C-alpha positions as CSV (number, residue, x, y, z in Angstrom):
1,M,179.6,7.1,43.2
2,A,182.6,8.6,44.9
3,V,183.2,7.8,48.6
4,T,184.5,10.4,51.0
5,I,186.9,9.0,53.6
6,T,186.7,10.8,56.9
7,M,188.8,11.0,60.1
8,P,187.7,8.1,62.3
9,K,186.8,8.5,66.0
10,L,189.1,6.1,67.7
11,G,188.0,6.8,71.3
12,L,185.2,8.4,73.3
13,T,187.3,11.5,74.0
14,M,189.1,11.8,70.6
15,T,188.3,15.1,68.8
16,E,191.0,15.1,66.1
17,G,193.8,13.0,64.7
18,T,197.1,13.5,62.8
19,V,197.6,12.0,59.4
20,S,201.1,10.7,60.1
21,S,201.7,9.0,56.7
22,W,200.0,8.2,53.4
23,S,200.3,4.7,51.9
24,K,198.7,5.8,48.6
25,K,199.0,9.0,46.5
26,A,196.4,10.8,44.5
27,G,195.7,8.9,41.3
28,D,196.7,5.5,42.6
29,P,194.2,2.6,42.2
30,V,193.0,1.2,45.5
31,S,191.2,-2.0,46.5
32,E,188.9,-2.5,49.4
33,G,191.0,-3.2,52.5
34,D,194.1,-1.4,51.2
35,V,195.7,0.8,53.8
36,L,195.2,4.4,52.8
37,F,196.8,6.4,55.6
38,V,197.9,6.1,59.2
39,V,196.3,8.2,61.9
40,S,198.1,8.9,65.2
41,T,196.7,10.4,68.4
42,D,198.4,10.9,71.7
43,K,197.6,7.3,72.6
44,L,197.6,5.1,69.5
45,T,198.1,4.7,65.8
46,Y,195.5,3.3,63.5
47,E,195.6,2.3,59.8
48,V,192.6,3.6,57.8
49,K,191.7,1.2,55.0
50,A,189.8,1.7,51.8
51,E,186.1,0.9,52.1
52,C,185.8,0.1,48.3
53,D,187.7,-0.4,45.1
54,G,188.5,2.7,42.9
55,I,190.9,5.5,42.4
56,L,192.2,7.8,45.1
57,A,190.9,10.9,43.6
58,S,191.8,13.5,46.3
59,V,194.1,13.7,49.3
60,L,192.7,16.5,51.5
61,V,194.9,16.4,54.5
62,A,198.7,16.4,54.1
63,E,201.1,14.2,56.1
64,G,201.7,15.7,59.5
65,D,198.5,17.8,59.5
66,D,195.6,17.4,61.9
67,A,191.9,16.9,61.0
68,P,188.9,16.9,63.3
69,V,186.9,13.7,63.8
70,A,184.5,13.1,60.9
71,A,186.3,15.7,58.7
72,P,186.9,14.6,55.0
73,V,190.4,13.3,54.5
74,A,190.3,11.7,51.0
75,V,187.9,10.8,48.2
76,I,187.8,7.5,46.3
77,A,186.3,7.5,42.9
78,E,184.6,4.5,41.4
79,P,186.2,2.9,38.3
80,G,185.1,5.0,35.4
81,E,184.6,8.3,37.3
82,D,186.9,11.2,36.4
83,P,189.3,11.7,39.3
84,A,190.2,15.2,38.1
85,S,186.7,16.4,38.2
86,L,186.1,14.8,41.6
87,A,189.2,16.5,42.9
88,E,187.9,19.9,41.9
89,S,184.5,19.2,43.6
90,A,185.9,17.4,46.7
91,P,184.7,18.7,50.0
92,A,187.0,21.1,51.8
93,P,188.6,19.8,54.9
94,A,187.2,21.1,58.1
95,P,189.5,23.5,59.9
96,S,191.9,21.7,62.3
97,K,191.7,22.5,65.9
98,T,195.4,22.2,66.3
99,A,195.9,25.9,66.7
100,D,193.4,26.0,69.6
101,K,194.5,22.9,71.4
102,D,196.8,24.7,73.8
103,K,194.2,27.2,74.9
104,P,192.9,26.6,78.5
105,I,189.6,24.9,78.9
106,E,186.9,27.3,80.0
107,T,184.6,26.2,82.8
108,T,181.3,27.1,84.1
109,S,181.7,25.0,87.2
110,P,179.9,26.6,90.1
111,A,182.9,25.8,92.3
112,A,185.4,27.5,90.0
113,S,183.2,30.6,89.7
114,S,182.4,31.0,93.3
115,I,185.8,30.3,95.0
116,Q,188.8,32.5,94.2
117,E,192.4,31.6,94.5
118,S,192.8,33.9,97.5
119,D,190.3,31.8,99.4
120,R,192.7,28.8,99.6
121,G,194.2,28.0,102.9
122,G,192.2,28.2,106.1
123,K,188.9,27.7,104.3
124,K,186.6,26.2,106.9
125,V,185.1,23.0,105.5
126,V,182.9,20.5,107.3
127,V,182.5,17.0,106.1
128,I,179.4,15.2,107.4
129,G,180.1,11.5,107.6
130,G,183.4,9.6,108.2
131,G,182.9,6.7,105.7
132,P,185.1,5.9,102.7
133,G,183.8,9.0,100.9
134,G,183.9,11.4,103.9
135,Y,187.3,10.5,105.3
136,V,189.0,10.4,101.9
137,C,187.4,13.8,101.1
138,A,188.6,15.2,104.4
139,I,192.2,14.1,103.9
140,K,192.2,15.5,100.3
141,L,190.8,18.8,101.6
142,A,193.5,19.0,104.3
143,Q,196.2,18.3,101.7
144,L,194.8,21.2,99.7
145,G,195.0,23.6,102.6
146,A,191.5,23.6,104.1
147,S,190.7,23.7,107.8
148,V,188.6,20.5,108.0
149,T,186.1,19.2,110.6
150,V,184.5,15.7,110.2
151,V,181.2,15.1,111.9
152,E,180.5,11.4,112.5
153,K,177.5,10.0,114.3
154,E,178.8,6.5,115.1
155,R,182.3,5.2,114.1
156,M,184.9,6.5,111.6
157,G,185.0,4.3,108.5
158,G,181.2,4.2,108.1
159,T,179.3,1.2,106.9
160,C,182.2,0.0,104.7
161,L,184.7,-0.6,107.5
162,N,182.4,-1.3,110.3
163,W,179.3,-3.2,108.9
164,G,179.9,-3.8,105.2
165,C,182.9,-4.5,102.9
166,I,185.6,-5.3,105.5
167,P,183.8,-7.5,108.1
168,T,181.9,-9.3,105.3
169,K,185.2,-10.2,103.5
170,V,186.7,-11.5,106.8
171,L,183.8,-14.0,106.8
172,V,184.3,-14.7,103.1
173,H,188.0,-15.4,103.5
174,T,187.4,-17.9,106.3
175,A,184.5,-19.6,104.4
176,E,186.8,-20.0,101.3
177,L,189.6,-21.5,103.4
178,Y,187.1,-23.9,105.1
179,H,185.6,-24.9,101.7
180,E,189.1,-25.6,100.3
181,T,190.0,-27.6,103.4
182,I,187.0,-29.9,103.5
183,N,187.1,-30.4,99.7
184,G,190.8,-30.7,99.4
185,S,191.2,-34.4,98.9
186,D,191.8,-33.9,95.1
187,L,194.5,-31.4,96.1
188,G,196.2,-34.0,98.3
189,L,195.0,-32.2,101.3
190,I,193.4,-34.3,104.0
191,V,192.3,-32.6,107.2
192,K,190.3,-34.6,109.6
193,D,187.5,-33.0,111.7
194,A,188.0,-29.6,110.2
195,S,185.5,-27.0,111.7
196,V,185.0,-23.3,112.0
197,D,185.4,-21.7,115.5
198,W,182.6,-19.2,115.1
199,A,183.5,-17.3,118.3
200,A,187.2,-17.0,117.2
201,L,186.0,-15.8,113.7
202,M,183.9,-13.1,115.3
203,T,186.9,-12.0,117.4
204,R,189.1,-11.8,114.3
205,K,186.4,-9.9,112.4
206,T,186.2,-7.3,115.3
207,G,190.0,-7.1,115.4
208,V,190.4,-6.4,111.7
209,V,187.6,-3.8,111.8
210,D,189.1,-2.1,114.9
211,Q,192.6,-2.0,113.3
212,L,191.3,-0.3,110.2
213,V,189.1,2.1,112.1
214,G,192.0,3.0,114.3
215,G,194.1,3.6,111.1
216,V,191.5,6.1,109.8
217,E,191.4,7.9,113.1
218,G,195.2,8.1,113.1
219,L,195.1,9.6,109.6
220,M,192.6,12.3,110.8
221,V,195.1,13.3,113.5
222,A,198.1,13.1,111.2
223,N,196.4,15.5,108.7
224,G,195.2,17.9,111.4
225,I,191.5,17.1,110.9
226,D,189.1,17.7,113.7
227,V,186.6,14.9,114.4
228,V,183.3,15.7,116.1
229,Y,181.0,12.8,117.1
230,G,177.3,13.5,116.9
231,E,174.4,13.8,114.6
232,A,174.5,16.9,112.3
233,S,171.5,18.8,110.9
234,F,171.5,22.0,108.8
235,V,170.4,25.2,110.5
236,S,171.1,27.2,107.3
237,A,173.3,27.1,104.2
238,G,176.2,28.1,106.4
239,S,175.7,26.4,109.7
240,L,175.1,23.0,111.3
241,K,173.7,22.0,114.6
242,I,175.4,19.1,116.4
243,G,173.8,18.4,119.8
244,N,173.7,21.7,121.6
245,D,176.6,23.1,119.5
246,T,176.5,25.1,116.3
247,L,179.2,24.8,113.6
248,E,179.6,27.4,111.0
249,F,181.4,26.7,107.7
250,D,182.5,28.2,104.4
251,A,181.8,25.0,102.5
252,A,180.3,21.6,103.4
253,V,180.4,18.1,101.9
254,V,177.5,15.7,102.8
255,A,178.7,12.1,103.0
256,T,176.1,10.4,105.1
257,G,175.9,7.2,103.1
258,S,172.9,4.9,103.0
259,E,170.8,2.5,105.1
260,T,169.0,-0.7,104.5
261,V,165.5,-0.6,103.0
262,T,162.9,-2.6,104.9
263,P,159.8,-3.1,102.8
264,P,156.4,-3.0,104.6
265,I,155.7,-6.8,104.3
266,P,153.4,-8.2,107.0
267,G,155.5,-9.8,109.8
268,V,158.8,-8.1,108.7
269,D,159.4,-7.0,112.3
270,L,159.5,-10.6,113.7
271,P,162.5,-11.6,115.8
272,G,165.0,-13.5,113.5
273,I,164.4,-11.2,110.5
274,V,167.6,-9.3,110.1
275,T,169.6,-6.9,107.9
276,S,173.2,-7.4,106.7
277,K,174.4,-5.6,109.9
278,E,173.0,-8.2,112.2
279,A,173.9,-11.1,109.9
280,L,177.6,-10.3,110.5
281,S,177.2,-11.0,114.2
282,F,175.0,-14.1,114.8
283,D,175.6,-15.9,118.0
284,S,176.2,-19.1,116.0
285,V,176.0,-20.3,112.4
286,P,172.2,-20.6,111.7
287,K,170.9,-24.0,110.5
288,S,168.8,-22.4,107.9
289,M,168.3,-18.9,106.3
290,T,166.1,-17.3,103.8
291,V,167.7,-14.5,101.8
292,V,165.2,-12.0,100.4
293,G,166.8,-10.3,97.4
294,G,169.3,-11.6,94.9
295,G,171.6,-8.6,94.8
296,V,175.3,-8.4,95.7
297,I,174.9,-8.3,99.4
298,G,172.4,-11.2,99.6
299,M,174.5,-13.4,97.3
300,E,177.7,-12.8,99.3
301,F,176.0,-13.8,102.5
302,A,174.3,-16.8,100.8
303,C,177.7,-18.1,99.8
304,V,179.3,-17.6,103.2
305,Y,176.6,-19.3,105.2
306,A,175.9,-22.1,102.6
307,T,179.7,-22.9,102.8
308,L,179.5,-23.0,106.6
309,G,176.6,-25.5,106.5
310,T,173.5,-23.3,106.6
311,K,170.6,-24.4,104.4
312,V,170.1,-21.2,102.3
313,T,167.1,-20.3,100.1
314,V,167.1,-17.2,98.0
315,V,163.9,-15.4,96.9
316,E,164.3,-12.8,94.1
317,M,161.5,-10.8,92.3
318,L,163.5,-10.6,89.0
319,D,164.1,-13.6,86.7
320,T,167.8,-13.5,87.4
321,V,170.1,-12.8,90.3
322,L,172.9,-10.2,90.4
323,P,170.9,-8.1,87.8
324,P,173.6,-5.5,87.1
325,I,176.1,-8.2,86.0
326,D,176.4,-9.6,82.5
327,R,173.8,-12.3,82.2
328,E,176.3,-14.9,81.0
329,I,178.5,-14.3,84.0
330,S,175.6,-14.2,86.5
331,A,174.3,-17.5,85.2
332,I,177.7,-19.1,85.9
333,A,177.6,-17.6,89.4
334,R,174.2,-18.9,90.1
335,A,175.2,-22.4,89.0
336,S,178.2,-22.3,91.3
337,M,176.0,-21.2,94.2
338,E,173.6,-24.0,93.5
339,A,176.6,-26.4,93.7
340,L,177.1,-25.0,97.2
341,G,173.6,-26.0,98.0
342,V,171.8,-22.7,97.6
343,K,168.2,-23.0,96.4
344,F,166.7,-20.2,94.3
345,H,163.2,-18.9,93.7
346,T,163.4,-16.2,91.0
347,S,160.5,-14.3,89.5
348,S,159.0,-14.7,93.0
349,K,157.6,-12.3,95.6
350,V,157.6,-12.5,99.4
351,T,154.1,-11.8,100.7
352,G,154.5,-12.2,104.4
353,F,156.3,-13.8,107.4
354,T,154.8,-15.9,110.2
355,D,156.3,-17.0,113.5
356,K,156.4,-20.8,113.7
357,G,157.9,-21.1,117.2
358,G,161.7,-20.9,116.6
359,K,161.4,-20.7,112.9
360,I,160.0,-18.1,110.5
361,A,157.7,-19.1,107.7
362,T,158.2,-17.0,104.6
363,S,155.2,-16.9,102.2
364,V,156.3,-16.7,98.6
365,E,154.4,-16.3,95.4
366,T,156.3,-18.3,92.7
367,P,155.5,-18.8,89.0
368,D,154.3,-22.3,90.1
369,G,152.1,-21.0,92.8
370,P,152.4,-20.1,96.5
371,I,154.9,-21.8,98.8
372,S,156.1,-21.4,102.3
373,V,159.8,-21.5,103.2
374,E,160.7,-22.1,106.9
375,S,164.1,-21.0,108.2
376,E,165.8,-20.0,111.5
377,K,166.8,-16.6,110.1
378,V,165.6,-14.3,107.3
379,L,168.0,-11.8,105.8
380,M,166.3,-8.8,104.2
381,S,168.5,-7.6,101.4
382,V,166.4,-5.7,99.0
383,G,168.4,-2.5,98.6
384,R,169.6,0.6,100.3
385,K,168.4,4.2,100.5
386,A,170.1,7.5,101.1
387,S,170.6,8.3,104.8
388,T,169.6,11.9,105.0
389,A,166.4,12.0,107.1
390,S,168.1,13.7,110.1
391,L,170.0,16.4,108.1
392,N,167.1,18.8,107.6
393,L,168.2,19.5,104.0
394,E,165.3,22.0,103.6
395,N,166.9,24.4,106.1
396,A,169.8,24.8,103.8
397,G,167.7,24.7,100.6
398,I,169.4,21.5,99.3
399,R,167.4,19.9,96.5
400,H,166.7,16.2,96.8
401,D,164.5,13.4,95.5
402,R,162.9,11.5,98.4
403,G,166.0,12.0,100.4
404,K,168.6,11.3,97.7
405,I,170.5,14.6,97.2
406,T,170.7,16.0,93.7
407,V,174.2,16.8,92.5
408,D,175.8,17.7,89.2
409,R,179.0,16.1,87.7
410,F,181.1,18.3,90.0
411,M,179.4,16.8,93.0
412,A,177.8,20.2,93.7
413,T,174.3,20.4,95.2
414,S,171.8,23.1,94.4
415,V,173.3,25.3,97.1
416,P,176.6,27.0,96.2
417,G,179.4,25.8,98.5
418,I,177.6,22.6,99.6
419,Y,178.6,19.3,97.9
420,A,177.5,15.7,98.4
421,I,179.2,12.4,97.7
422,G,178.7,8.7,98.1
423,D,175.5,6.7,98.7
424,C,173.5,9.7,99.7
425,C,173.6,11.0,96.2
426,S,175.6,8.8,93.8
427,P,174.2,6.7,90.9
428,I,176.5,3.9,92.0
429,Q,176.5,2.8,95.7
430,L,180.1,1.5,96.1
431,A,182.8,2.5,98.6
432,H,185.4,3.1,95.9
433,V,183.0,5.3,94.0
434,A,182.4,7.4,97.2
435,S,186.1,7.8,97.7
436,A,186.6,9.0,94.1
437,E,183.7,11.4,94.4
438,G,185.2,12.6,97.7
439,E,188.4,13.6,96.0
440,I,186.5,15.3,93.2
441,A,184.4,17.3,95.6
442,A,187.4,18.3,97.7
443,E,189.2,19.7,94.7
444,N,186.1,21.6,93.6
445,V,185.6,23.0,97.1
446,M,189.1,24.4,96.8
447,G,188.5,26.1,93.5
448,E,189.4,23.4,90.9
449,S,187.0,22.3,88.2
450,K,187.0,18.5,88.2
451,A,184.1,16.4,86.9
452,M,183.2,12.8,88.0
453,D,183.6,10.1,85.3
454,Y,181.9,6.8,86.1
455,K,183.1,5.1,82.9
456,T,185.9,3.1,84.7
457,V,184.0,2.1,87.8
458,P,184.7,-1.7,88.5
459,S,182.2,-3.8,90.3
460,C,183.4,-6.7,92.5
461,V,181.2,-9.4,94.0
462,Y,182.7,-11.8,96.6
463,T,180.7,-14.8,95.8
464,M,182.4,-18.2,95.4
465,P,184.0,-17.9,92.9
466,E,184.5,-14.1,92.8
467,L,183.2,-12.1,89.9
468,A,184.0,-8.6,88.7
469,S,183.2,-6.4,85.8
470,V,183.9,-2.9,84.3
471,G,182.2,-1.1,81.4
472,L,179.3,-2.2,79.3
473,T,177.7,-5.7,79.5
474,E,176.9,-7.4,76.2
475,E,173.2,-6.5,76.8
476,E,174.0,-2.8,77.4
477,A,176.3,-2.5,74.4
478,V,173.6,-3.9,72.1
479,K,171.0,-1.7,73.7
480,R,173.2,1.4,73.0
481,A,173.4,0.3,69.3
482,H,177.0,-0.6,69.4
483,S,178.1,-3.1,66.7
484,I,180.1,-5.5,68.9
485,K,182.4,-8.5,69.0
486,I,182.7,-10.9,71.9
487,G,185.9,-12.6,73.1
488,R,185.6,-15.4,75.6
489,F,188.2,-17.5,77.2
490,P,187.3,-20.3,79.7
491,L,189.5,-20.6,82.7
492,S,189.5,-24.3,82.3
493,A,192.1,-23.7,79.7
494,N,194.3,-21.6,82.0
495,G,197.0,-23.4,83.9
496,K,196.9,-21.3,87.1
497,S,193.2,-21.5,87.3
498,L,193.3,-25.3,87.0
499,I,195.8,-25.3,89.9
500,M,193.3,-23.2,91.9
501,K,190.3,-25.3,90.9
502,G,188.8,-22.5,88.9
503,Y,187.2,-24.8,86.4
504,D,184.0,-22.9,85.8
505,G,185.6,-19.5,85.4
506,L,185.3,-17.3,82.3
507,I,186.8,-14.0,81.0
508,K,184.7,-12.1,78.5
509,F,185.5,-9.0,76.4
510,V,182.8,-6.8,74.9
511,V,184.5,-4.9,72.0
512,D,183.4,-2.3,69.5
513,D,183.4,-4.0,66.1
514,R,184.8,-1.1,64.0
515,Y,187.9,0.0,66.0
516,D,188.4,-3.0,68.4
517,E,188.0,-0.6,71.3
518,I,187.2,-2.4,74.6
519,L,183.8,-1.5,75.9
520,G,183.6,-4.0,78.8
521,V,185.4,-6.7,80.6
522,H,183.7,-9.4,82.7
523,I,185.4,-12.0,84.8
524,I,184.2,-14.9,87.0
525,G,186.8,-17.1,88.6
526,P,189.9,-17.0,90.9
527,R,191.3,-13.5,91.6
528,A,188.5,-11.9,89.5
529,T,188.3,-8.9,91.8
530,D,192.1,-8.3,91.5
531,L,192.2,-8.9,87.8
532,I,189.5,-6.4,86.9
533,V,192.0,-3.5,87.5
534,E,193.5,-4.3,84.1
535,G,190.1,-4.0,82.5
536,A,189.4,-0.7,84.3
537,L,192.8,0.7,83.1
538,A,192.0,-0.5,79.6
539,L,188.8,1.5,79.5
540,R,190.5,4.5,81.1
541,L,193.0,4.5,78.2
542,E,190.4,3.7,75.6
543,A,192.5,0.7,74.7
544,T,192.0,-1.7,71.8
545,V,192.2,-5.5,72.1
546,D,195.6,-5.2,70.3
547,E,197.0,-3.2,73.1
548,V,196.0,-5.9,75.6
549,V,197.3,-8.6,73.3
550,T,200.7,-7.0,72.8
551,T,201.1,-6.5,76.6
552,I,203.1,-9.4,77.8
553,H,201.3,-11.2,80.6
554,A,203.3,-13.2,83.2
555,H,203.1,-17.0,83.3
556,P,201.7,-18.9,85.1
557,T,199.0,-16.5,86.1
558,V,195.2,-16.2,85.8
559,G,196.0,-12.8,84.2
560,E,197.2,-14.7,81.1
561,A,193.6,-15.5,80.3
562,L,192.9,-11.7,79.8
563,A,195.3,-11.7,76.8
564,E,193.7,-14.9,75.6
565,A,190.2,-13.5,75.8
566,A,191.4,-10.4,74.0
567,L,192.8,-12.6,71.3
568,A,189.6,-14.6,71.1
569,V,187.7,-11.4,70.1
570,N,189.2,-12.0,66.6
571,G,189.3,-15.8,66.8
572,K,193.0,-15.8,67.5
573,A,193.3,-17.3,71.0
574,I,196.4,-19.4,71.3
575,H,195.2,-22.0,73.8
576,M,191.9,-22.7,72.3
577,P,191.2,-24.7,69.1
578,P,189.9,-22.7,66.1
579,S,186.1,-22.5,66.1
């Protein structure tokens, strides 16, 4: 039976391709695997091969012509079939969209339809919240000509700069240096009586935070942005109340972030039970700590304090820690943390806390029965919720789900002219996502029509070692019915990683089997959080493994292992023996 060859889809956004050349002509015999023709798009070229033996009965698209994805391009007849009759009955090629490709894209964006070009300049926009979403949005709005006011209830920089990403990483950095120092004998590094000056570390943490907050405040001044300190609440869809003052606006962007969830567990209000905010500023390094929750925040604190000498126990309800991360990578991370001395109870539930006179007893239901874990501190790290309770969203008519604001892909709320960004509405609670959403919202406020794309959002976890990922995990790719190939390269075979003692590291590619398009990149090891930018760019460009492989990677670097992992997808890694 004849087989119709169609235009392949070589990327998620590809709609058509150009047949740049034919390798066969009508009437030629073809064998399975022979190159029939070459497709080119604006980003790549691809050789389309015969899927069976036979005769090339029909060529339906001429060299240089475009064809939509899935449109018929050629017909291969089986041996014995009459190519002439097949040619007459061959399907007609679908009309190319080439003639329409220069037409402007129409949009139904509420922003584009409600704000006219003449509104630009002097448009009064209020941004509620000065975190990494809010202040970036404010700067973008000012760049686009808006008159901007930021309302912030505490400090510019929000949770990220003041109580999250930045101060945590100050502690992580010192903990890593301390770990390297006291374990440096195999590096030829001997330091006697090394210790951590906790008070000095707290001073440095405060100094780094203050410097960055001051930088953001300076950017507000430099961009002509007004900052009002106070707690905002909606009076209507066009006005806010801040203390005794009323602020009217043409458009608003809600960027109030999130706050820690505290579950109603008996005894959860005992002294010594803290959130991540308090865990950044202990008077001294605790001798013991129970971490409730195996997510990113809990695991980062577990690594820091275990390295500094704290006896750390983690209790997690799921059967694994770091659940959004590829399971193979998270298993390596857990093993590394166990090597630091962290003890895990997974598939376990905390049922209560009891004061034991200077210690807290945490009651835990484990698969092996109830246990009690005593510790000096307990860190509650079970998630975060949208911080919108004080906004009176109902006064403006803003739709929400238990406080989490409902937005579309333009970051628009249910009320024209009011947008939301960051943790108060986003499906991904990360600072760099909030910043990206802030820029999208700003452009839409000013009349553009930009949609948020979460495909290339990288995740970074500052455990020891670091881990980072972008795109689909192996489990997600299978769940979405992708036919996949996996490329793995152990960092124990990478020179720079060996120099840095990254023995247990791994780089893993998840790749579409048909076109070798990269679906996900997952890294654990030295510099993982820096290296993931290459993976994010690869997904943004819808790159194939060949495009990573043919990019020359510098030596000696950990980045070389990215090319090796890409080669490993097809069993061609240079620095690994054939499997």
